[in-house]
C-alpha positions in Angstrom: -78.5 -15.5 14.1 -77.9 -14.7 10.6 -76.5 -17.2 8.4 -73.4 -16.9 7.2 -73.0 -14.9 3.7 -71.5 -17.6 1.1 -69.1 -17.4 -0.2 -69.2 -16.7 -4.5 -67.2 -20.5 -6.3 -64.3 -18.7 -8.4 -64.8 -19.4 -12.5 -63.0 -22.3 -13.6 -62.2 -23.1 -17.1 -61.4 -27.1 -18.4 -59.8 -28.1 -21.5 -61.1 -31.7 -22.2 -59.5 -33.5 -24.8 -61.5 -34.4 -27.7 -58.4 -36.0 -29.9 -55.0 -36.0 -28.0 -52.5 -33.7 -30.0 -52.0 -34.9 -33.1 -48.3 -34.8 -35.4 -48.5 -35.6 -39.1 -45.5 -35.7 -42.0 -44.8 -32.8 -42.5 -45.8 -30.1 -40.3 -49.5 -31.0 -39.9 -51.1 -30.8 -36.9 -54.8 -31.7 -35.1 -55.4 -30.9 -31.3 -59.9 -31.1 -29.8 -61.1 -29.9 -27.1 -64.1 -28.8 -25.5 -64.6 -26.2 -23.1 -66.4 -27.0 -19.8 -67.1 -24.2 -17.5 -68.8 -23.5 -14.6 -69.5 -19.5 -16.0 -73.0 -18.7 -17.6 -74.5 -15.9 -19.6 -70.5 -15.0 -19.9 -67.9 -15.8 -22.2 -64.5 -17.8 -22.4 -62.3 -16.2 -24.6 -59.1 -17.2 -25.5 -56.0 -15.8 -26.9 -54.5 -17.2 -29.9 -49.8 -16.6 -29.8 -49.0 -18.0 -33.0 -45.3 -18.1 -34.2 -44.3 -20.0 -37.8 -41.5 -20.5 -39.3 -41.0 -22.2 -42.1 -38.5 -23.3 -45.3 -37.7 -24.8 -48.3 -35.7 -27.4 -48.9 -33.6 -25.7 -50.8 -32.4 -23.0 -47.7 -35.7 -20.4 -49.3 -37.8 -18.9 -46.4 -41.5 -20.8 -47.2 -44.0 -18.3 -47.4 -47.3 -20.3 -47.9 -48.4 -20.3 -44.6 -49.2 -16.9 -42.7 -50.2 -17.4 -39.1 -52.5 -15.1 -37.2 -49.5 -13.5 -34.9 -52.1 -13.0 -31.8 -55.5 -13.0 -31.8 -58.3 -13.7 -29.6 -61.4 -16.2 -29.9 -64.7 -16.1 -28.1 -67.7 -18.6 -27.3 -70.6 -17.1 -25.0 -72.3 -19.5 -22.4 -75.8 -19.3 -21.9 -78.0 -19.1 -17.8 -77.3 -23.6 -18.3 -74.2 -23.2 -18.8 -75.0 -24.2 -23.6 -72.6 -22.5 -26.0 -74.8 -20.6 -28.3 -72.1 -20.2 -30.8 -71.4 -22.2 -34.1 -74.3 -24.6 -33.9 -73.8 -25.2 -29.9 -70.6 -26.4 -30.2 -68.2 -25.8 -27.7 -65.0 -27.1 -29.0 -61.7 -25.7 -29.8 -59.3 -27.0 -33.0 -56.3 -26.0 -33.5 -54.1 -27.4 -36.6 -51.7 -26.7 -38.8 -51.9 -27.9 -42.5 -49.1 -30.2 -44.1 -46.5 -28.2 -46.1 -44.4 -30.1 -48.5 -40.9 -30.4 -49.0 -39.9 -28.3 -46.5 -38.7 -27.8 -42.8 -39.5 -25.4 -39.9 -41.2 -25.1 -36.6 -44.6 -23.7 -34.9 -45.8 -22.3 -31.7 -49.6 -22.1 -30.2 -50.3 -20.6 -26.6 -53.5 -19.9 -25.1 -54.2 -17.5 -22.6 -58.5 -18.7 -21.6 -60.6 -16.1 -18.8 -63.7 -15.8 -18.5 -65.6 -12.4 -19.5 -69.2 -11.4 -18.5 -69.4 -9.3 -21.9 -67.3 -8.6 -24.8 -66.9 -4.7 -25.9 -67.5 -3.9 -28.7 -65.0 -1.3 -29.4 -61.9 -3.9 -28.6 -63.2 -5.5 -32.2 -65.1 -8.2 -31.9 -67.1 -10.3 -34.7 -67.7 -13.2 -36.7 -65.0 -13.8 -38.2 -63.2 -11.5 -38.2 -59.6 -12.9 -37.8 -59.3 -16.0 -40.6 -58.0 -18.0 -37.8 -60.5 -18.2 -36.0 -62.9 -18.9 -38.7 -66.3 -18.4 -37.4 -65.8 -17.5 -34.2 -66.4 -14.2 -32.5 -62.7 -13.1 -32.8 -61.0 -9.9 -32.6 -56.9 -8.3 -32.7 -56.8 -5.7 -30.4 -56.1 -7.0 -26.6 -59.9 -6.5 -24.7 -59.2 -4.3 -21.4 -61.5 -6.0 -19.5 -59.6 -9.8 -19.4 -58.6 -9.8 -15.4 -56.6 -13.4 -14.9 -56.2 -16.4 -16.8 -57.6 -19.5 -15.3 -56.3 -21.8 -17.6 -53.2 -22.3 -20.0 -52.6 -23.9 -23.2 -49.6 -25.4 -25.6 -48.8 -27.0 -28.9 -45.2 -26.9 -30.2 -43.7 -28.8 -32.9 -40.0 -28.4 -35.5 -41.1 -31.1 -38.4 -38.4 -31.9 -41.5 -39.9 -32.9 -45.1 -36.6 -32.9 -47.1 -34.1 -35.0 -48.3 -36.3 -37.6 -47.5 -37.4 -37.1 -44.0 -40.8 -37.8 -42.7 -40.7 -36.3 -39.1 -43.0 -34.1 -37.4 -41.8 -34.0 -33.8 -43.6 -32.2 -30.0 -40.3 -30.0 -28.4 
C-alpha cells in the first residue's frame, strides 16, 4: 500500500516588530521589522505604495521631501532561510523624516509576496529606487507576484505650526 503524498506547505511571511511604530514630531516616523518566512531559495518581495502631502505653515506646498509613489523591493532567502541581502540583514525599515514648520499627512501601504525568482525584464537592480536604499528594487510591476501573503500599513498626520508639535496615527 502506498503512502499518501504529503501536501506541500503553504508559504508564509510574517513581519516581526523589532521596534514599534514610532511617531515623532513634525511627521518623523520609524518602524523596523524582521522578515520570517518558510520560503527557501527565493525572494520576499514587498510592494510599497506611498502618499505624502505637506504644506508650509503659510499654506504653500512643501516640496522638501519626495517619496517614490509605488515600488517593489526584494530580499533573497537561501536554502537555509537566511537572507543573503544587505550583509545578511533581514530587516525592513519604514520611515519619514522630520519636516519642521509644516503640516501634513502621509501613508505607507505594503503588500508582501513570495517569488522563486526575479525576472530581469521587470527592471530589478540594486539601488534602483532611492526609497529602497541598497535593496534590489524596481518601479516596474513584476509579472510573477501571485497573491499577497501579508499586508502592512502605517499612516500619520502632523502639525508643527503655530507652536503645535504633534504627530498622530490615523
